[in-house]
C-alpha positions as CSV (number, residue, x, y, z in Angstrom):
1,M,14.9,10.1,-1.0
2,Y,12.4,7.2,-0.1
3,A,10.5,6.1,2.8
4,I,9.1,2.8,4.3
5,V,5.5,3.2,5.6
6,E,2.7,1.0,6.6
7,I,-0.4,1.8,4.9
8,A,-3.4,-0.4,5.9
9,G,-1.3,-3.0,7.4
10,Q,1.0,-3.5,4.5
11,Q,4.5,-1.8,4.3
12,F,5.5,-0.2,1.4
13,K,8.7,1.5,-0.1
14,V,7.3,5.2,-1.5
15,E,9.3,8.0,-3.2
16,K,7.8,11.6,-4.0
17,D,5.6,11.3,-6.9
18,S,5.4,7.6,-7.3
19,K,1.8,6.1,-7.6
20,I,1.1,2.8,-5.8
21,F,-2.2,0.6,-5.3
22,V,-3.2,-0.1,-1.9
23,H,-6.0,-1.8,-0.1
24,R,-9.3,0.3,-0.2
25,L,-9.2,3.4,1.9
26,S,-12.2,5.2,3.0
27,Q,-11.3,8.7,1.6
28,E,-12.7,10.1,-1.3
29,E,-11.4,10.4,-4.8
30,G,-9.0,13.7,-4.8
31,S,-8.9,14.0,-1.2
32,S,-5.7,14.3,0.8
33,V,-4.5,11.4,3.3
34,E,-1.5,11.5,5.8
35,F,0.2,8.3,7.0
36,D,2.2,8.6,10.1
37,K,3.4,4.9,10.6
38,V,6.8,5.6,8.8
39,L,9.4,2.9,9.6
40,L,12.6,4.1,7.5
41,I,13.4,7.4,5.8
42,D,16.6,7.4,3.6
43,N,17.8,10.7,2.5
44,D,20.6,10.3,0.0
45,G,22.3,7.7,2.2
46,A,21.3,9.2,5.7
47,V,19.2,6.4,7.0
48,K,16.8,7.2,10.1
49,I,15.3,3.8,11.5
50,G,12.2,4.1,13.9
51,A,11.8,1.7,16.8
52,P,9.3,0.7,15.7
53,V,7.9,4.2,14.1
54,L,9.5,7.3,13.3
55,D,8.4,10.2,15.8
56,G,7.3,13.4,13.8
57,A,7.6,11.8,10.2
58,K,4.9,11.9,7.9
59,V,4.0,10.8,4.4
60,S,1.3,12.5,2.7
61,A,-0.7,11.3,-0.3
62,K,-3.4,12.0,-2.7
63,V,-6.2,9.4,-3.6
64,L,-6.4,9.0,-7.3
65,T,-8.5,6.6,-7.9
66,H,-10.8,3.6,-6.4
67,C,-10.7,0.6,-8.4
68,K,-10.7,-3.5,-8.7
69,G,-7.8,-5.5,-8.9
70,D,-6.9,-8.2,-11.6
71,K,-9.0,-11.4,-11.0
72,V,-7.2,-14.0,-9.1
73,L,-8.3,-17.7,-9.7
74,V,-8.3,-20.1,-6.8
75,F,-8.3,-23.7,-7.9
76,H,-9.0,-26.6,-5.5
77,K,-8.5,-30.2,-6.4
78,K,-8.1,-33.6,-4.6
79,R,-6.4,-36.1,-6.9
80,R,-8.5,-39.5,-7.6
81,K,-11.5,-38.2,-5.8
82,G,-13.3,-36.5,-8.5
83,Y,-13.1,-33.2,-6.4
84,R,-12.6,-29.7,-8.2
85,K,-13.5,-26.3,-7.3
86,L,-12.7,-22.9,-9.0
87,N,-13.3,-19.6,-7.3
88,G,-12.3,-16.4,-8.6
89,H,-11.8,-13.0,-6.6
90,R,-11.1,-9.5,-7.3
91,Q,-9.4,-7.5,-4.7
92,Y,-10.9,-3.8,-4.2
93,L,-7.8,-1.2,-4.1
94,T,-7.4,2.5,-4.1
95,Q,-4.6,4.3,-6.1
96,I,-2.5,6.9,-4.3
97,Q,0.4,9.3,-5.6
98,I,2.9,10.3,-2.8
99,E,2.8,13.8,-2.5
100,N,5.5,14.5,0.3
101,I,7.7,13.1,2.7
102,L,8.4,14.6,5.8
103,G,10.9,13.5,8.4
């Protein structure tokens, strides 16, 4: 069984007991969180598709840790002009574990 759920503006394919990284959530570590924007649920071939979301469907998860992602280097260059600029960025992330899919 899996579901497509929208978390913090992004869509994720989640299964029970899977761990995923999402954009930073405001909940504390160890707390539970529920997501109700479920777009699709597949239960062993029985597919339910929302228009745009499924009514009454929820995905519950547990917040494991807050962390920072890998460094992403952004390099700008204009050829023959001597212009070079290098910036780095690390995204704030939250790791969650999916506990249950209701729907």
